[in-house]
C-alpha positions in Angstrom: -12.2 -17.8 7.7 -14.8 -15.4 9.2 -16.7 -13.6 6.5 -17.3 -10.5 8.7 -13.6 -10.3 9.6 -12.6 -10.8 6.0 -14.9 -8.1 4.7 -13.7 -5.6 7.3 -10.1 -6.5 6.6 -10.8 -5.9 2.9 -12.2 -2.4 3.7 -9.2 -1.7 5.9 -6.7 -2.6 3.3 -8.7 -0.8 0.6 -8.8 2.3 2.8 -5.0 2.1 3.3 -4.5 1.8 -0.5 -6.8 4.8 -1.2 -4.9 6.9 1.4 -1.6 6.0 -0.2 -3.0 6.9 -3.6 -4.2 10.3 -2.2 -0.7 10.9 -0.7 0.9 10.2 -4.1 -1.5 12.5 -5.9 -1.0 15.3 -3.4 2.8 14.9 -3.5 2.9 14.8 -7.3 0.8 18.0 -7.5 2.2 19.6 -4.3 3.2 22.8 -6.2 -0.2 23.4 -7.7 -2.4 26.2 -6.2 -5.1 23.8 -4.9 -2.8 21.7 -2.9 -0.8 24.7 -1.6 -4.0 26.6 -0.7 -5.2 23.7 1.4 -2.1 23.6 3.6 -0.2 20.7 2.1 1.9 20.0 5.2 -1.1 19.4 7.5 -2.8 17.5 4.7 0.1 15.0 4.6 0.0 14.7 8.4 -3.7 13.9 8.3 -3.3 11.4 5.4 -0.4 9.7 7.2 -2.5 9.3 10.4 -5.5 8.1 8.3 -3.3 5.4 6.9 -2.4 4.3 10.4 -6.1 4.4 11.4 -7.0 2.0 8.6 -4.1 -0.3 9.6 -4.9 -0.3 13.3 -8.3 -1.7 12.5 -6.5 -4.9 11.5 -5.4 -5.3 15.2 -9.1 -5.6 16.2 -9.7 -8.2 13.6 -6.8 -10.4 14.6 -7.0 -13.0 17.4 -6.6 -11.4 20.8 -3.1 -11.7 22.2 -1.0 -9.7 24.6 0.4 -7.3 22.0 -2.7 -7.1 19.8 -4.8 -6.1 22.8 -2.4 -3.4 23.7 -2.1 -2.1 20.1 -5.9 -2.2 19.6 -6.6 0.7 22.0 -3.3 2.6 22.2 -2.5 2.9 18.5 -6.2 3.7 17.8 -6.1 6.5 20.4 -2.8 8.0 19.2 -3.6 7.9 15.4 -7.1 9.4 15.8 -5.7 12.1 18.1 -3.1 13.0 15.4 -5.7 13.0 12.7 -8.0 15.3 14.6 -5.2 17.6 15.7 -4.3 18.0 12.0 -7.9 18.7 11.1 -8.1 21.2 13.9 -4.9 22.9 12.5 -6.4 23.1 9.0 -9.5 24.6 10.4 -7.7 27.3 12.4 -5.5 28.1 9.3 -8.7 28.6 7.3 -9.9 31.2 9.8 -6.6 32.9 10.2 -5.9 33.0 6.5 -9.2 34.9 6.0 -8.6 37.2 8.9 -5.0 37.9 7.6 -6.6 39.6 4.6 -7.9 42.4 6.8 -5.7 45.4 7.4 -3.1 45.2 10.2 -3.9 41.6 11.0 -0.8 39.5 11.6 -2.5 36.2 12.6 -0.8 34.1 9.9 2.6 35.5 11.0 2.0 34.0 14.4 0.6 30.6 13.3 3.5 29.7 11.1 3.9 26.3 9.5 6.5 25.3 12.1 4.0 26.2 14.9 1.3 24.4 13.1 3.4 21.2 13.1 4.4 21.8 16.7 0.7 22.2 17.8 -0.2 18.9 16.1 2.7 17.1 17.7 1.9 18.5 21.2 -1.7 17.5 21.0 -0.7 14.0 19.8 1.9 13.8 22.6 -0.7 14.3 25.2 -2.5 11.2 24.0 0.8 9.4 23.8 1.5 10.1 27.5 -1.9 8.7 28.5 -1.3 5.6 26.4 2.2 5.1 27.8 0.9 5.3 31.4 -2.0 3.0 30.4 0.5 0.4 29.1 2.8 0.6 32.1 0.1 0.6 34.9 -2.9 -1.3 33.6 -2.3 -2.7 30.0 -5.1 -4.3 28.1 -4.9 -8.1 28.1 -6.6 -11.1 26.6 -8.7 -13.4 28.8 -11.1 -16.3 28.4 -14.8 -15.5 29.0 -18.0 -17.5 29.1 -20.2 -14.6 29.7 -22.2 -14.8 26.4 -21.9 -18.5 25.7 -22.3 -20.8 28.7 -20.6 -23.8 27.2 -18.0 -22.0 25.1 -14.9 -20.1 26.2 -14.2 -17.1 24.0 -10.9 -15.2 24.0 -11.5 -11.5 24.6 -9.5 -8.3 25.1 -10.1 -6.4 28.4 -9.2 -2.7 28.5 -7.3 -3.1 31.8 -8.4 0.3 33.1 -11.7 2.0 32.4 -10.2 5.3 33.4 -7.5 5.2 30.8 -9.9 3.8 28.2 -12.3 6.8 28.7 -9.3 9.2 29.0 -8.3 8.3 25.4 -11.9 8.9 24.2 -12.1 12.2 26.2 -9.1 13.6 24.3 -10.6 12.5 21.0 -13.9 14.1 21.7 -12.4 17.2 23.0 -10.4 17.6 19.8 -13.6 16.8 17.8 -15.6 19.4 19.7 -13.0 22.2 19.4 -12.5 21.5 15.7 -16.3 21.4 15.1 -16.6 24.8 16.9 -13.9 26.5 14.7 -15.3 24.8 11.5 -18.8 26.2 12.4 -17.3 29.7 12.8 -15.7 29.3 9.3 -18.7 27.9 7.5 -19.7 31.3 6.0 -16.3 32.4 4.8 -15.8 33.1 1.0 -15.7 30.2 -1.4 -11.9 30.2 -1.6 -11.7 29.4 2.1 -14.7 27.1 2.5 -12.8 23.8 3.1 -14.4 24.2 6.6 -17.7 23.0 5.1 -16.1 19.7 4.2 -14.4 19.4 7.6 -17.7 20.2 9.3 -19.5 17.4 7.3 -16.8 14.9 8.1 -16.9 15.7 11.8 -20.7 15.4 11.9 -20.3 11.9 10.4 -17.6 11.1 12.9 -19.7 12.2 15.9 -22.8 10.2 14.6 -20.7 7.1 14.2 -19.1 7.2 17.6 -22.2 8.2 19.5 -23.9 5.2 18.0 -20.9 3.1 18.8 -20.9 3.1 22.6 -24.3 1.5 23.4 -23.8 -1.2 20.8 -20.2 -1.8 21.9 -21.2 -2.1 25.6 -23.9 -4.7 25.0 -22.3 -6.9 22.3 -20.2 -10.1 22.7 -16.5 -9.7 22.2 -16.5 -11.0 18.6 -19.2 -8.5 17.5 -17.9 -5.7 19.8 -14.6 -5.9 18.0 -16.5 -5.8 14.6 -18.4 -2.7 15.8 -15.2 -1.1 16.8 -13.6 -1.8 13.5 -16.7 -0.5 11.6 -16.6 2.7 13.6 -12.9 3.2 12.9 -13.4 2.5 9.2 -16.5 4.7 8.8 -15.0 7.7 10.5 -11.7 7.3 8.6 -13.5 7.1 5.3 -15.5 10.1 6.2 -12.3 12.2 6.6 -10.8 10.7 3.4 -13.8 11.2 1.2 -15.2 14.5 2.6 -11.9 16.4 2.9 -9.6 14.9 0.2 -11.9 13.3 -2.5 -13.2 16.7 -3.8 -9.6 18.0 -4.2 -8.4 14.8 -6.0 -11.4 15.1 -8.3 -10.4 18.6 -9.3 -6.7 17.8 -9.6 -7.3 14.7 -11.8 -10.4 15.6 -13.8 -10.8 19.4 -13.7 -7.2 20.7 -14.0 -8.6 24.0 -15.4 -9.9 24.7 -12.0 -6.6 24.1 -10.3 -5.4 27.6 -10.9 -5.0 30.5 -8.6 -7.7 32.5 -10.4 -10.2 29.7 -10.2 -9.8 29.3 -6.5 -11.3 32.7 -6.0 -14.0 32.2 -8.7 -15.5 28.8 -8.3 -17.3 27.3 -5.3 -15.7 24.3 -3.7 -16.9 21.0 -5.1 
């Protein structure tokens, strides 16, 4: 019945549908040069985690309960860690693929697809461990508050432990900083390897959204704090989806003549 909640829920469902559509497109064209050149396995991991990111926003929109409060923060932390770990993997692959073209360089032989998947799983596992301990020791919980409205009791979610709450964000921002560093190093690589430009732009939007998020979140009532959190989740998720995947989908669907091995080394990225 809340117009703000309904609007945010609509964007969350819309983002999930767009993510599923992108997965279908990438899977259908998985053998084409453009999809293969952009590391299809890591792309699917990122898209899967983005779908979960959009869905976890719904937990913030729903009425606070024991399980919804737990899912709000833990699923958010794990899914974003998986997404950023995948983006980090793609960025490192871009650098190593370029370096592998130089004589006697065996970088890509070391960072094989199996090791890429293992690296993403290990980085995500670190966040999972933090969230598991958070749930066991000091789980988030709902409580009634009259802090913002003297005559009204509002149901809010408390994080349970500030240390675990900030620990989740520290992992997310560490992954963001490392990925941004590697993307910055790869920004001047030849056109066929410049996916790092799209990654850099998406990460800059991500940082801008979450830096703005904290002061607003800390000072807003629970109803609006949850809305701010959902907005930050949706804005950063859409930034990854549109900046990294939309240009590729455009070429696949509307410019198939550019989806060739020869064109990848001739045209600039969209």
